N, C-alpha and C positions, 0 to 999 in steps of 0.2 A: 437723386436728391430727395431728402424728406422733407415734407411740408407739414408744419406744426400749426394747428388751428387752436386758438385759445377760445375756450367757451365757458362763460360763468356758470352755465347750467350744469357743468360736469361736477361741481363742488356742491356738497350738502349745505355747508355753511357759507351762506352769501351775505353775511353781516357787514363786511368791510364794503362790498360793492354797494349794498343797500344803503349803507350809512353815507357814502360819498355821493351817491345818487340822490338820497333824501336831502343833503346839503344843498345839492344843485336845484332841486325842486323848490326848496324853501327860499332860496335866492331869488328865484325867477317867478315864483308864484304870484307874489304882490302886483308885479308889473302886469302879468296876465289878467288878473282880476280887475286892475284899473282900466286895461285897455279894452278888455272882452266882455267884462261882467262874469259872475260866479259860473254860469253854466257852461259857457263857451271855454272860459279858463280850464275848467275841469275836463271838458272833452279835449281840448288841445294838449293839456299836460298828459293825460291818458294815452294819447296816440304818440307822444314822445317817449314816455317812459314806461308804458305797457304795465307788466306784471309787478314792478317796483311801486309804480302809483297804486295799483290795486292793494298792494300789502300795507301801504303806508298813508293812504289817503285820509283817513281818520286822524291820524297824528298831525298831517299838514293842516287840516281844517282846525283842529284843536289849537295848534300852534298860531295860526293866523287869528283865530278869535281871541286867543287870551295872552299870547307873549309877543305877537307882532306889534301890536299898538305901542307897548312900551318901549320895544326896539326901535321903532320909527320916531318916537318922540325924543329920543336920545340922539338922533342925527342932526 
């Protein structure tokens, strides 16, 4: 029997996986910040999402500072 192991790191282009993970981070980040504060939220998100967080944390911070307040006001 052959066993297949799927590993995202085997692909050069990780944009689809990163985009999906980034969407997940953006969905959860505001709640983490509200619950834990910025420093602890960043630490916890880094532990959960590892390299994707490292590659995208500046985008998330910029989104949280500029776009999220407008999105929140629409809710």
